[in-house]
C-alpha positions as CSV (number, residue, x, y, z in Angstrom):
1,M,0.0,0.0,0.0
2,K,1.4,3.4,-1.0
3,K,2.0,5.7,1.9
4,G,0.6,9.2,1.7
5,K,2.9,12.2,1.6
6,R,3.8,13.4,5.0
7,K,2.4,16.8,5.9
8,Y,4.6,19.5,7.3
9,A,3.8,22.7,9.0
10,K,4.1,25.7,6.7
11,C,5.6,28.9,8.1
12,P,3.0,31.7,7.6
13,S,5.9,34.2,7.4
14,C,8.2,32.7,4.7
15,K,5.7,30.1,3.3
16,A,8.3,27.3,3.6
17,E,7.5,23.9,4.9
18,V,9.5,23.4,8.1
19,H,10.4,20.4,10.4
20,K,9.8,20.7,14.1
21,T,13.5,21.2,14.6
22,E,13.2,24.4,12.6
23,M,10.5,25.9,14.8
24,K,11.7,25.3,18.3
25,M,10.7,28.8,19.5
26,A,7.1,28.5,18.3
27,I,6.7,25.0,19.7
28,S,8.2,26.0,23.1
29,E,5.7,29.0,23.3
30,M,2.7,26.8,22.5
31,E,3.7,24.3,25.1
32,K,3.8,27.0,27.7
33,V,0.3,28.1,26.8
34,D,-1.0,24.5,26.8
35,K,0.5,23.8,30.2
36,I,-1.5,26.8,31.6
37,Q,-4.7,25.8,29.8
38,Y,-4.7,22.0,30.6
39,N,-4.3,20.8,34.2
40,H,-3.2,17.3,33.0
41,Y,-1.0,18.4,30.2
42,K,1.5,15.5,30.5
43,D,-1.3,12.9,30.5
44,L,-2.8,14.3,27.3
45,K,0.4,13.6,25.3
46,I,-0.3,16.4,22.8
47,D,1.8,16.4,19.6
48,T,2.5,20.1,19.5
49,Y,4.0,20.1,16.1
50,N,0.7,18.7,14.5
51,S,-1.1,21.8,16.0
52,F,0.9,24.0,13.6
53,I,-0.1,22.0,10.5
54,D,-2.9,23.8,8.6
55,S,-3.1,26.3,11.5
56,N,-5.1,29.5,11.3
57,F,-3.1,31.5,13.8
58,D,0.2,33.4,13.3
59,W,3.6,32.0,14.1
60,A,7.0,31.9,12.4
61,C,9.9,29.5,12.0
62,D,13.2,30.0,13.8
63,I,14.9,31.4,10.7
64,C,12.3,34.1,10.2
65,L,12.5,35.1,13.9
66,E,16.3,35.1,13.8
67,D,16.4,37.2,10.6
68,K,13.9,39.7,12.1
69,K,11.4,38.9,9.3
70,A,9.0,38.1,12.1
71,I,9.0,39.1,15.8
72,K,8.0,37.1,18.8
73,A,4.5,37.6,20.3
74,N,3.5,37.5,23.9
75,P,0.4,35.3,24.2
76,S,-0.3,36.3,27.8
77,L,-1.0,39.9,26.6
78,Q,-3.5,38.8,23.8
79,N,-7.3,38.4,23.7
80,Y,-8.1,35.2,22.0
81,S,-10.7,32.4,22.2
82,W,-8.7,29.3,21.2
83,N,-5.1,29.8,19.9
84,P,-3.0,33.0,20.4
85,N,-0.5,34.4,17.9
86,Y,3.1,33.2,18.5
87,A,4.7,35.7,16.2
88,Y,4.0,38.7,14.0
89,Y,5.1,39.3,10.4
90,D,4.1,41.8,7.7
91,S,0.9,41.0,5.9
92,Q,-0.4,42.6,2.7
93,L,-4.0,43.7,2.7
94,K,-6.3,45.7,0.4
95,C,-8.0,48.9,1.5
96,R,-11.8,48.7,1.5
97,N,-12.0,52.5,0.7
98,C,-9.4,53.3,-1.9
99,N,-8.7,49.7,-3.0
100,S,-4.9,50.1,-2.8
101,D,-2.6,47.4,-1.3
102,F,-1.1,48.2,2.1
103,I,1.1,46.5,4.7
104,F,-0.2,45.5,8.1
105,A,3.3,45.7,9.7
106,K,4.5,43.3,12.4
107,K,5.2,46.0,14.9
108,E,1.7,47.5,14.3
109,K,0.2,44.0,14.9
110,K,2.1,43.7,18.2
111,Y,0.7,47.1,19.2
112,W,-2.9,46.2,18.2
113,F,-3.0,42.9,19.9
114,E,-0.8,43.4,23.0
115,S,-1.2,47.1,23.8
116,L,-4.7,48.0,22.4
117,K,-5.9,44.5,23.3
118,F,-7.8,43.9,20.0
119,W,-9.0,40.4,19.4
120,I,-6.3,38.5,17.4
121,D,-8.6,37.9,14.5
122,S,-9.0,41.7,13.9
123,V,-7.5,43.3,10.8
124,P,-7.5,46.9,9.5
125,V,-9.8,47.3,6.6
126,H,-8.4,50.7,5.5
127,C,-4.9,51.8,4.7
128,I,-3.1,54.3,7.0
129,I,-3.9,57.3,4.7
130,C,-7.7,56.4,4.7
131,R,-7.7,55.7,8.4
132,K,-6.2,59.2,9.1
133,K,-8.9,60.7,6.8
134,I,-11.7,58.8,8.6
135,R,-10.4,59.8,12.0
136,Q,-10.1,63.4,10.9
137,L,-13.7,63.3,9.5
138,K,-15.0,61.9,12.8
139,L,-13.1,64.6,14.8
140,E,-14.5,67.3,12.5
141,N,-18.1,65.9,12.8
142,T,-17.9,65.9,16.6
143,M,-16.4,69.4,16.7
144,L,-19.1,70.7,14.3
145,S,-21.9,69.0,16.2
146,D,-20.7,70.5,19.5
147,I,-20.5,74.1,18.1
148,L,-23.9,73.9,16.2
149,K,-25.7,72.8,19.4
150,K,-25.4,76.4,20.5
151,D,-27.7,79.2,19.5
152,E,-26.3,81.0,16.5
153,T,-25.8,84.2,18.4
154,D,-23.7,82.4,21.1
155,I,-21.2,81.0,18.6
156,S,-17.8,82.9,18.9
157,S,-15.7,84.2,16.1
158,D,-13.1,81.5,16.6
159,E,-15.8,78.8,16.4
160,L,-17.2,80.4,13.3
161,N,-13.8,80.2,11.7
162,K,-13.6,76.6,12.7
163,I,-17.0,75.9,11.1
164,I,-15.8,77.7,7.9
165,E,-12.6,75.6,7.9
166,I,-14.5,72.3,8.3
167,Y,-17.0,73.1,5.6
168,T,-14.2,74.3,3.3
169,N,-12.5,70.9,3.8
170,W,-15.7,69.2,3.0
171,E,-16.2,71.4,-0.1
172,K,-19.6,72.7,1.1
173,E,-19.5,76.0,-0.7
174,E,-23.0,77.2,0.3
175,R,-22.3,76.5,4.0
176,V,-19.0,78.3,3.8
177,K,-20.6,81.4,2.3
178,Y,-23.4,81.3,4.9
179,Y,-21.1,81.2,7.9
180,Q,-18.7,83.7,6.4
181,A,-21.6,86.1,6.2
182,I,-22.4,85.5,9.9
183,L,-18.8,86.0,10.8
184,K,-18.6,89.2,8.9
185,K,-21.8,90.5,10.6
186,K,-20.4,89.4,14.1
187,N,-17.0,91.1,13.5
188,S,-18.8,94.3,12.3
189,S,-21.0,94.4,15.4
190,L,-18.0,93.8,17.7
191,N,-15.9,96.5,16.0
192,P,-17.9,99.7,15.1
193,W,-14.8,101.2,13.5
194,V,-14.7,98.5,10.9
195,K,-18.4,99.1,10.3
196,T,-17.9,102.9,9.9
197,E,-15.0,102.3,7.4
198,I,-17.2,100.0,5.3
199,Q,-20.0,102.6,5.1
200,I,-17.7,105.4,3.9
C-alpha cells in the first residue's frame, strides 16, 4: 500500500515547509500556553507540532525570527478564544475604501493585539492614509456638532472660523458662504470702527 505524503507545518511568514527542529521557539511557546490551559497536560500527550499543520493563527519559523522577518509575540497579553499568535510578520491587505494594497506591519500588529488588546482575528480594513482621513472626519463631525448645538448668536468668532474651515475641507461652498456672512456680521458688530469704514 502506497504511503501518503507526510504533511509539514508551513511557516506563515516565509511560506516554507518546516520540520519541528526548525520551529523550536514557536513549539516552546505553544507548550507554555498548553500547560496553563490544561491541568493534566502531561497525560494528554499532545503532539504540539501537529497543531501547527494547517493552523489559522500566526507563528514563524526560527529562521524568520532570527532574521527579524518576524517578531515574537506574547500570548499572555492577547485576547483570543482558542489559539493566540506566537509571532507577528508583515501582511499585505487591500484597503476597502481606496482599493490600494497596504502593509499591516508586524510592529503594528504587536501594538494592536498586545497594547490595544484587540482580538487577534481583527485586521485593519483601511490603509493608513484612509484611516487618518476617517479619524479626521470623525473629529470634525464631533467638533461641528458641539458648536452647532449652541444658539447661532452664542457662537464665537473662533468657532465660526472653525466651522468655515471644516465646511471648506468638505467642499460645502454654500455652507461656507453662509457662515462667512455670519462671521462678517459678528465682527462688524464687535468693532464699530470696521463698520464705519465699510460705510464710507
